N, C-alpha and C positions, 0 to 999 in steps of 0.2 A: 786417434786424438777424438775426445769430445767435440760436436758441436757446438760452435760458439754462438751463447745463445741471442735472441731473435729479439731486438727491441720492441716492447707495445706499439703496437699502431697506435699513431698520433690521434688523437680526436679533434673533430674539427671544430672550429670554434666562427664565434660571429665574423668574424676576419673575413675566414674561409668563404662565409655563405655570400657576404658581401662582396667579395670578390667574383664568385661567380654568377652573380643577380645583377652587378654592374651595377651595384648602388652603393649608396654610403653606410658606414655602421649605425647612424643613427637611424637610417629608413630601416633595416633590418629590427633593429631593436624595438623600433614602433610598432611592426610587424607582430613582433612575439609578444607585447604588451597590448594587445587589443586592436591595434590596426588604424589607430585614431590619426586623422592628418596624413594618409596613404593613397596614394592613388589605386586604380583596380588593376593597371599596368604592373605598376613595384609589387604590392602583395602578388599576384602571380608569378613574378618573375625571384623573389624572395622564397614562396614556396617548393617553384620547382629547383631552385639551388638548395634547399634544405635536404629535398629528394635526393637529388644530384653528391650531393656533400655526404650525407649519412648523419647531418647535425639533428642532435636531439636536445630539446631543451633543458637547461638544469633547471629543475624546478624548485630547488634551494634558493638558488639564486636569485628567480623570479621572485620568489615570497619575500625576499629581503627589500624587493623594488615595490611590490603592487600590497606587501603586507595581507596577503589571503593565502591560503595553503593549497589551495585547489583539491579540496575533499571535502567532502560532503558525507554526513553519519545518518545512516538510515538505523533507527532505534526502535527494537519489535518488544513490548512490555510485554511478553510471554515467555512460559518455560521455553527449554530448549526443542523439546520433542515436536512442539507445536509447529515451530518453523518446518519440521520433515511431515506433520501428519496432513497441515492445512496448508492445501495447492495455491490458494489464494494470497500467502506471503511471499511466494517463491515469483508468482505472476509480478506482482507490485515490485518486486524486488528489481527482476529484471527488466520493468517496464523503466524504473529509477535508473537503474544502471544506463541503460542504453541511451534517456536521454540526457543524461551528463556526460557520457562520454563524447556527446556531441559540442561538448563546451569544453572539452578535455578534463575534464572535474574527475574526479574518483570518490566513488561510492564505500563506506567503512560500514559493515554489517554489526550493530552492535545487539546483544540481549540485554535486556534491564528486566529480571523476573523478581529481584528482591529488593527489600529497601535496603540492605547494602548495595547492591550493584546498582543502582540508581544512585546512590552519593558516590560513590568511586565515578560511576559515568557523567557523573555533572560534573566533578571537579576535571576532568578529562576534557571535556567537552568545551567546557569556558577558561581552558588554558590556552588558547590559539591553536589548537590542534584542528581543528575544522572550521571552516565559514559558515556553517550552515547544519540542521538536523531537520530529517525528516521522521517525523512518529507517527507509529504502527500502532495500531490494537492499544489505544491509550483508554484506562480506565480512570473513573473519577476519583479525584484524591491523589493523584498520581504527582508526587513533589517536583518531577523533573520540569511540568511547563513554568510552575512560577519561578522555580529558580534560573530556568533557561532564559524568561522573560526579563525578569531581574536584572538579570547580566547583560541585556541585549543581543543575545545570538539569535538570527534569524532561524526561523522554526515555522514550520507546516506541519499541521496534524493530517493523517487519514483518517477521516470522519471529525462530528463537531467535538470541539475541546470543553468537555462538559465543563461550566463554570468560567470557561474563558471566551465565550464565541465570541465577544466583542475587542478581544485583545490579541488573538491568537489568529493567525492565517491559518486557514483549512481548506479541504476539497472533499467533497462526502458526496457518495449515492443517496438518491432520492428515498431513503429509506421508508418512509412512513408511506409514501405513494407507491410503492413497489409491493408494499404488504397489501395496501388497500385494492391495489389492481389483484394481486392472487385471489385475495377473499370473495372478492367480486366475482371471479372466473368462477370459484369452486360453488359460489351459490347460482350460478347461472348454468350450472349442471345439474341442480336441482337438488346437491348436499343440504342437508338443515342441520344438521348437528356438527358445527365445524371448531374444530381445538384448535390448539395451538401451543407447540414451543418454543419458549421468548430464547433470545439470546441474555449473557448475564445482564443485569439491569443498572450495572453500573459502567455500562458501555453504552454510546449512542445508538448505535444498531440495536442493542436490546429494547433499549427505550421508545425507538420511534418505531421498529417494526410492530411492537405489541399496540400503540397509540394507531398506526395505519389497522391495522386487525379488528382493535376494538370499533373504530371509525366506521368501518365496512358495515359490522354487525348492528351498532345502534346500542345494543346493549348486551354484554357478554355474562357467559354462565362462570362462574370461578373455578367450578369442577372443569372445564375445557380448557383452563389454563393450567401450563406446567412451565417449570423453568430449567433452562437447560445451560450448558456453560461451552458451547460452540466446538464442543470432540463429540467422535461418534458414540462414545461409551458414557456419554449424557442424553445425546439423542435417544438413545436405546431404554436409558434408565427412565428417562422424562416419557417415553410413549410408555411403558408397564404402567407407569403411574395416574395416565389418564384413561388407561383401559380399566384400571381398578374403578377409577372415579366415575368415568361417563362409558360405560360400555356401549352404550348404545351411540356413538359418536360415529359419523359417518365419511369424514374428511378431516386432515390435519394441516396446518399451513407449521411450515418450521423453518424456524427463523436460518437456516445455513443447510446448504446443500449436506453438509459434512454428517450435521446433525440429523438429517431428513436419510441419511442411508441408516445410519444407525436405526431410526423409528422403523423403517421399512422390516428390517430384520425383527426388532420387536414386534411386529404386527404378523409377520411370515409366522415365527415362530407361536402366535398366539392363533395360527388357524384363520387369519384374514388375509381374506383375496385381496391386490391392489390391481385396479381401483374398485372392482365389485363390490366390496364390502367396505373397503375406506380408500378415500382418494389421498394421495400424497401432492402436496405442494412445497418446495424446498425457495432458496434466497442464494443468491450469488451467479448460477450458473457456471459453476468450475466444473475440472475434467471429473470430478464425484458424480454429477449428475449425468453423465453418459455411461460412466459404469455400473447404477442397479439397475436391478432386473424388477419390472418395468424400468425405463427409461426416465429421469425424474421431469417432471414439471417445476418450472421456477421463473425467479424474476433474474434476468440478467442485469448487471451491474458492469459498467465498461471500465475493466481493470487498466488496459492500454490509455485511455482516456483519463481517469484519475490519475497515474502516474505521469501522465505528460504535464498535468493541469500542475502538480503537486510540485513537480522541478520548476515549471514556469513561475511560480509563484513564490516559490523559494529565492530566485534569482535576481527577481524583480524586490526583495525583502534585501539581499547582499547588496544589489546597488542603491540601496535607500529608499524604497517606496515604500508604503504604508501597506499592515497587512489588508488581504483580501480573502475573501470566502468566494468559492465556486460548488455549486449544486449541482450534478451531472444526473439527468435523467436514467430512468429504469425502464425496461421491458420485458412484458412477459414472454415465456419459452412455452409453449402446450407440448409435452409429450405425453407418454401413454401410462402416465403413474395418475394422474386427473383428466 
């Protein structure tokens, strides 16, 4: 004879949690919706009962009450391959995911590298699917920022949102001061022909790090400046241009570690010894800085702190507070490349 079908186990309910905790159903509901007007003892009793009964919050039901989705979008405005090539994005993503998990909020990774992507994403984000957005690697002219701001979605940018610094919340490393620290250090080691490879000049990091380079030197020779795109290949190509424009250069400040790795490849292929002939400095202090030969002198920006601050500002916006900005200090890290 066939075995009789087993009934699926009944999912525990709020009533089960209330009975196990010895409190009212209303107390359990208040705990689930933020713990307002609940004593510490009752809070602990409900949490113990939830673990004991195996109760899992029904997020759909909760969202109907709170009008919140308990999810946040992480928007990377770069092609998909950049997510895997540049380690900084993964560090930021991990940090934001951890910070939001403490508040039982899910992080949704989205890519918006094309105009079509951004239009489609704008419709999705403002359709009530997320409670807010974290913008990463935003270029000037990105239509997402004004669209999301106009529709009232809480938004925090990583880096200054160019043109919207007074309207949008953001967290940024002190790019200008970090670049200034690096160039001043290179000068202190006796270098006199210091070049730079910039980031894209439609990004805050590209603009601010070039400004710091120029401030440290006072006057800069145009032949010592080449523009890059934050990729390893871009750094290598820019370094080749610099060697053609200024063959007597004796140092180079590169606006990202990834580009610096590419620049070091170009220097070595050209027969230049690092740092004997040309000293190299980067920016980020990513894992890339530890893999170059020799290890890379660089400027550290604290991605764990940046991600934590981004989440803190976003949660405050979701709770109705005004936009704010946080500038995170940078630190020079000296290794063998300079």
